[in-house]
RODO-2510 file (C-alpha; in nm, 4 decimals, decimal comma):
residues 270
     n   res          X          Y          Z
     1     m    -9,5097    -0,8538   -11,0625
     2     g    -9,7359    -0,6885   -11,3076
     3     c    -9,6509    -0,3256   -11,2621
     4     v    -9,3993    -0,3937   -10,9894
     5     a    -9,1953    -0,5992   -11,2311
     6     i    -9,2153    -0,2809   -11,4289
     7     t    -9,4579    -0,2663   -11,7113
     8     a    -9,3326     0,2273   -11,7825
     9     a    -9,1710     0,4037   -11,7146
    10     g    -9,1281     0,2394   -11,5356
    11     c    -9,2976     0,0375   -11,3816
    12     v    -9,1079     0,3460   -11,3634
    13     t    -9,3380     0,6239   -11,3143
    14     t    -9,5134     0,8785   -11,4306
    15     g    -9,7969     1,1065   -11,3628
    16     a    -9,7005     1,4192   -11,5476
    17     r    -9,8429     1,4462   -11,8965
    18     d    -9,5198     1,5643   -12,0525
    19     t    -9,3436     1,2519   -11,9321
    20     t    -9,6038     1,0004   -12,0381
    21     g    -9,5949     1,1164   -12,3965
    22     s    -9,9679     1,1797   -12,4048
    23     i   -10,1101     1,3216   -12,7224
    24     g   -10,4160     1,4710   -12,5620
    25     a   -10,7394     1,3682   -12,3976
    26     a   -10,8147     1,1227   -12,6770
    27     t   -10,5096     0,9061   -12,6093
    28     p   -10,6126     0,5414   -12,6690
    29     r   -10,6613     0,3294   -12,3598
    30     t   -10,7616    -0,0178   -12,4802
    31     d   -10,6140    -0,2579   -12,7353
    32     t   -10,9070    -0,1831   -12,9632
    33     d   -10,8407     0,1883   -12,9357
    34     w   -10,4715     0,1363   -13,0051
    35     r   -10,5456    -0,0790   -13,3110
    36     r   -10,7804     0,1854   -13,4438
    37     d   -10,5222     0,4523   -13,3739
    38     s   -10,2491     0,2466   -13,5406
    39     e   -10,4554     0,2090   -13,8573
    40     a   -10,5270     0,5809   -13,8714
    41     q   -10,1712     0,6863   -13,7954
    42     g   -10,0361     0,4269   -14,0385
    43     e   -10,2438     0,5750   -14,3194
    44     r   -10,1259     0,9221   -14,2225
    45     y    -9,7630     0,8085   -14,2208
    46     r    -9,7835     0,6233   -14,5514
    47     a    -9,9455     0,9260   -14,7137
    48     n    -9,6465     1,1383   -14,6114
    49     p    -9,3437     0,9436   -14,4832
    50     n    -9,1560     1,2736   -14,4391
    51     d    -9,4009     1,3882   -14,1689
    52     a    -9,2106     1,3474   -13,8420
    53     g    -9,5255     1,3897   -13,6345
    54     a    -9,7003     1,1124   -13,8244
    55     a    -9,4021     0,8815   -13,7747
    56     l    -9,3956     0,9558   -13,4024
    57     a    -9,7658     0,8854   -13,3620
    58     y    -9,7501     0,5695   -13,5710
    59     g    -9,4425     0,4405   -13,3869
    60     r    -9,6083     0,5036   -13,0530
    61     s    -9,9212     0,3112   -13,1464
    62     l    -9,7139     0,0216   -13,2824
    63     q    -9,5245    -0,0032   -12,9554
    64     a    -9,8462     0,0073   -12,7565
    65     l    -9,9577    -0,2970   -12,9546
    66     g    -9,6292    -0,4757   -12,8851
    67     q    -9,5075    -0,4375   -13,2444
    68     r    -9,1703    -0,3086   -13,1321
    69     s    -8,9623    -0,4123   -13,4324
    70     q    -9,2073    -0,2409   -13,6657
    71     a    -9,1867     0,0715   -13,4518
    72     v    -8,8079     0,0673   -13,4812
    73     s    -8,8315     0,0369   -13,8592
    74     v    -9,0757     0,3276   -13,8903
    75     l    -8,8736     0,5525   -13,6620
    76     q    -8,5449     0,4577   -13,8260
    77     q    -8,6731     0,5570   -14,1695
    78     a    -8,8268     0,8748   -14,0340
    79     s    -8,5019     0,9658   -13,8576
    80     m    -8,3089     0,9221   -14,1812
    81     r    -8,5500     1,1619   -14,3501
    82     n    -8,5401     1,4068   -14,0574
    83     p    -8,1855     1,3728   -13,9169
    84     n    -8,2053     1,6909   -13,7089
    85     d    -8,5423     1,6257   -13,5447
    86     a    -8,4562     1,5822   -13,1762
    87     a    -8,7973     1,4463   -13,0770
    88     l    -8,7816     1,1846   -13,3499
    89     l    -8,4280     1,0832   -13,2546
    90     g    -8,5374     1,0501   -12,8930
    91     a    -8,8279     0,8243   -12,9873
    92     y    -8,6048     0,6175   -13,2162
    93     g    -8,3441     0,5759   -12,9427
    94     r    -8,6045     0,4604   -12,6939
    95     a    -8,7506     0,2182   -12,9478
    96     l    -8,4052     0,0695   -13,0062
    97     a    -8,3624     0,0191   -12,6341
    98     d    -8,7036    -0,1432   -12,6156
    99     v    -8,5859    -0,4201   -12,8504
   100     g    -8,2542    -0,4593   -12,6682
   101     n    -8,0239    -0,2644   -12,9014
   102     y    -7,8741    -0,0743   -12,6109
   103     d    -7,5447     0,0367   -12,7625
   104     q    -7,7149     0,1788   -13,0698
   105     a    -7,9827     0,3325   -12,8492
   106     l    -7,7172     0,5207   -12,6534
   107     e    -7,5640     0,6534   -12,9736
   108     v    -7,8989     0,7746   -13,1078
   109     l    -8,0129     0,9207   -12,7755
   110     g    -7,6834     1,1065   -12,7544
   111     r    -7,7787     1,2863   -13,0773
   112     a    -8,1273     1,3710   -12,9507
   113     h    -7,9994     1,6636   -12,7434
   114     t    -7,6805     1,8600   -12,6868
   115     p    -7,4813     1,9647   -12,3792
   116     e    -7,5863     2,3218   -12,4558
   117     q    -7,9542     2,2246   -12,4749
   118     p    -8,0012     1,9139   -12,2618
   119     d    -8,3381     1,7415   -12,2374
   120     w    -8,4152     1,5846   -11,9009
   121     h    -8,6433     1,3278   -12,0631
   122     i    -8,3536     1,2052   -12,2759
   123     l    -8,1119     1,2123   -11,9829
   124     s    -8,3493     0,9847   -11,7934
   125     a    -8,3816     0,7536   -12,0948
   126     q    -8,0031     0,7399   -12,1304
   127     g    -7,9794     0,6452   -11,7654
   128     a    -8,2297     0,3645   -11,8160
   129     v    -8,0260     0,2254   -12,1060
   130     l    -7,7077     0,2383   -11,9003
   131     d    -7,8862     0,0474   -11,6244
   132     q    -7,9697    -0,2222   -11,8801
   133     l    -7,6010    -0,2434   -11,9619
   134     g    -7,5182    -0,2871   -11,5934
   135     r    -7,3527     0,0542   -11,5735
   136     h    -7,5526     0,1646   -11,2719
   137     q    -7,3191     0,4353   -11,1435
   138     d    -7,3088     0,5941   -11,4883
   139     a    -7,6878     0,5711   -11,5057
   140     q    -7,7209     0,7418   -11,1709
   141     r    -7,5115     1,0340   -11,2923
   142     y    -7,7537     1,0840   -11,5793
   143     y    -8,0506     1,0761   -11,3440
   144     s    -7,8750     1,3260   -11,1178
   145     s    -7,8208     1,5561   -11,4158
   146     a    -8,1892     1,5292   -11,5041
   147     l    -8,2873     1,6091   -11,1460
   148     k    -8,0774     1,9253   -11,1568
   149     m    -8,2986     2,0406   -11,4416
   150     i    -8,6274     1,9318   -11,2853
   151     p    -8,5763     1,8761   -10,9116
   152     d    -8,7730     1,5959   -10,7488
   153     e    -8,9462     1,4904   -11,0712
   154     p    -9,1093     1,1637   -10,9572
   155     s    -9,0423     0,9774   -11,2827
   156     v    -8,6691     1,0435   -11,2613
   157     l    -8,6599     0,9705   -10,8891
   158     s    -8,8316     0,6386   -10,9582
   159     n    -8,5747     0,5518   -11,2238
   160     l    -8,2982     0,6485   -10,9845
   161     g    -8,4469     0,4399   -10,7047
   162     l    -8,4732     0,1355   -10,9291
   163     s    -8,1153     0,1931   -11,0423
   164     y    -8,0028     0,1762   -10,6801
   165     a    -8,2024    -0,1449   -10,6457
   166     l    -8,0326    -0,2932   -10,9513
   167     g    -7,7027    -0,2020   -10,7871
   168     k    -7,8252    -0,3873   -10,4759
   169     d    -7,8318    -0,0744   -10,2583
   170     l    -8,1848    -0,1388   -10,1334
   171     t    -8,1659     0,1121    -9,8484
   172     k    -8,0896     0,3982   -10,0846
   173     a    -8,3430     0,2615   -10,3331
   174     e    -8,6185     0,2715   -10,0721
   175     a    -8,5299     0,6231    -9,9574
   176     t    -8,5319     0,7520   -10,3159
   177     l    -8,8604     0,5840   -10,4025
   178     r    -9,0183     0,7249   -10,0876
   179     r    -8,9141     1,0698   -10,2093
   180     a    -9,0766     0,9941   -10,5432
   181     v    -9,3988     0,8718   -10,3825
   182     a    -9,4205     1,1889   -10,1725
   183     r    -9,4096     1,4182   -10,4744
   184     p    -9,7333     1,5673   -10,6116
   185     g    -9,8356     1,3943   -10,9301
   186     a    -9,6475     1,0738   -10,8607
   187     d    -9,8032     0,7912   -11,0586
   188     p    -9,9464     0,5038   -10,8520
   189     r    -9,6948     0,2770   -11,0212
   190     v    -9,4186     0,4499   -10,8277
   191     r    -9,5725     0,3039   -10,5120
   192     q    -9,5653    -0,0375   -10,6735
   193     n    -9,1932     0,0038   -10,7334
   194     l    -9,1562     0,0976   -10,3688
   195     a    -9,3486    -0,2172   -10,2732
   196     l    -9,1051    -0,4232   -10,4780
   197     v    -8,8012    -0,2762   -10,3075
   198     i    -8,9541    -0,3178    -9,9616
   199     g    -9,0440    -0,6781   -10,0466
   200     l    -8,6875    -0,7439   -10,1578
   201     q    -8,5833    -0,6490    -9,8052
   202     g    -8,8142    -0,9102    -9,6545
   203     r    -9,0777    -0,6677    -9,5179
   204     f    -9,3610    -0,8458    -9,6916
   205     a    -9,6572    -0,7254    -9,4843
   206     e    -9,5637    -0,3637    -9,5523
   207     a    -9,4946    -0,4388    -9,9190
   208     e    -9,8303    -0,6159    -9,9567
   209     s   -10,0133    -0,3201    -9,8058
   210     i    -9,8511    -0,0841   -10,0550
   211     a    -9,9050    -0,3234   -10,3453
   212     r   -10,2802    -0,3327   -10,2803
   213     s   -10,3163     0,0457   -10,2970
   214     d   -10,4221     0,2354   -10,6080
   215     l   -10,4682    -0,0684   -10,8312
   216     p   -10,7718    -0,2491   -10,9714
   217     p   -10,8389    -0,5744   -10,7830
   218     e   -10,6923    -0,8025   -11,0524
   219     e   -10,3645    -0,6098   -11,0772
   220     a   -10,3427    -0,5832   -10,6998
   221     a   -10,3933    -0,9586   -10,6684
   222     a   -10,1146    -1,0244   -10,9216
   223     n    -9,8767    -0,7970   -10,7347
   224     v    -9,9624    -0,9511   -10,4007
   225     a    -9,9107    -1,2992   -10,5467
   226     y    -9,5669    -1,1910   -10,6613
   227     l    -9,4852    -1,0632   -10,3151
   228     k    -9,6050    -1,3889   -10,1606
   229     q    -9,3775    -1,5781   -10,3984
   230     m    -9,0937    -1,3581   -10,2782
   231     m    -9,1919    -1,4349    -9,9202
   232     s    -9,1775    -1,8088    -9,9890
   233     e    -8,8377    -1,7762   -10,1520
   234     h    -8,7188    -1,5621    -9,8638
   235     i    -8,8097    -1,8427    -9,6228
   236     d    -8,6421    -2,1002    -9,8467
   237     l    -8,3328    -1,8811    -9,8531
   238     k    -8,2548    -1,9786    -9,4964
   239     k    -8,2033    -2,3345    -9,6180
   240     a    -8,0192    -2,2443    -9,9372
   241     e    -7,6726    -2,1338   -10,0374
   242     p    -7,6058    -1,7573   -10,0575
   243     a    -7,5726    -1,7800   -10,4374
   244     a    -7,9409    -1,8670   -10,4561
   245     k    -8,0593    -1,5436   -10,2971
   246     p    -8,4036    -1,4525   -10,4340
   247     e    -8,3055    -1,0868   -10,4199
   248     n    -8,0466    -1,1523   -10,6882
   249     r    -8,2957    -1,3382   -10,9069
   250     k    -8,5559    -1,0665   -10,8661
   251     l    -8,3044    -0,7940   -10,9394
   252     s    -8,2063    -0,9805   -11,2553
   253     a    -8,5706    -0,9851   -11,3599
   254     l    -8,5947    -0,6193   -11,2693
   255     a    -8,3006    -0,5447   -11,4981
   256     r    -8,4614    -0,7322   -11,7866
   257     n    -8,7899    -0,5459   -11,7514
   258     k    -8,6763    -0,1988   -11,6534
   259     a    -8,5961    -0,0498   -11,9909
   260     a    -8,9394    -0,0429   -12,1528
   261     a    -9,0944     0,1569   -11,8786
   262     s    -8,8001     0,3783   -11,8086
   263     i    -8,7403     0,4594   -12,1685
   264     n    -9,0842     0,4707   -12,3210
   265     q    -9,2334     0,6871   -12,0513
   266     t    -9,1012     0,9869   -12,2423
   267     w    -9,2629     0,9511   -12,5822
   268     p    -9,2883     1,3036   -12,7235
   269     s    -9,6145     1,4503   -12,8369
   270     p    -9,6463     1,4511   -13,2160
***
């Protein structure tokens, strides 16, 4: 579902600049901009591979272009050269998760902060990885820890709401996502996540109304088409066996797509 199927953060979230990993007003927006940025940051990185900031910027642009394996390689080498750089470890851990190396991602993310100096961004990323591993209750504890540090942060609430959805607690998922939507600075994508959860409960008219808000016409149309597909499957469900529930299929797709947004929403600023 375009953003609703979670394109980060998420579709998990985020509106706040410190959670989107922005590097300033000149952050690239188009593929052409990202390619130009990747070339520039690549030259900067190759000129000084020990520069953690250059590695972060280069890795970020590579991921934006879908070159995830290359991003992992760059960040791995940079982390070996800067083993105590928490921001670099965090970016490397998220990149590992983005290519499906969840166990290694957890290990690296665990080194990106300490119990004495926790980082809520990393806690949220760790939760997203645990969700990918099907450990939803563990993930929710990480989100709860993050929310103790930054109460009602919409990006974390959105991750938490989607975690409840993955655990098939759609009532709690909806309530949590509504909290996220109500927060100042909530990214429009949080509403798209809410539309998904409402659609999973069969309330398609309400979900369609939410899905059409905030988005350009083409994205809105894609999301609405997804919801209509859900509606058709919901009708077919009445004639099918319980094992064929569309909710289960959609939640499986949600699980496959959740990590990139949840994890990469927190790219640090170089």
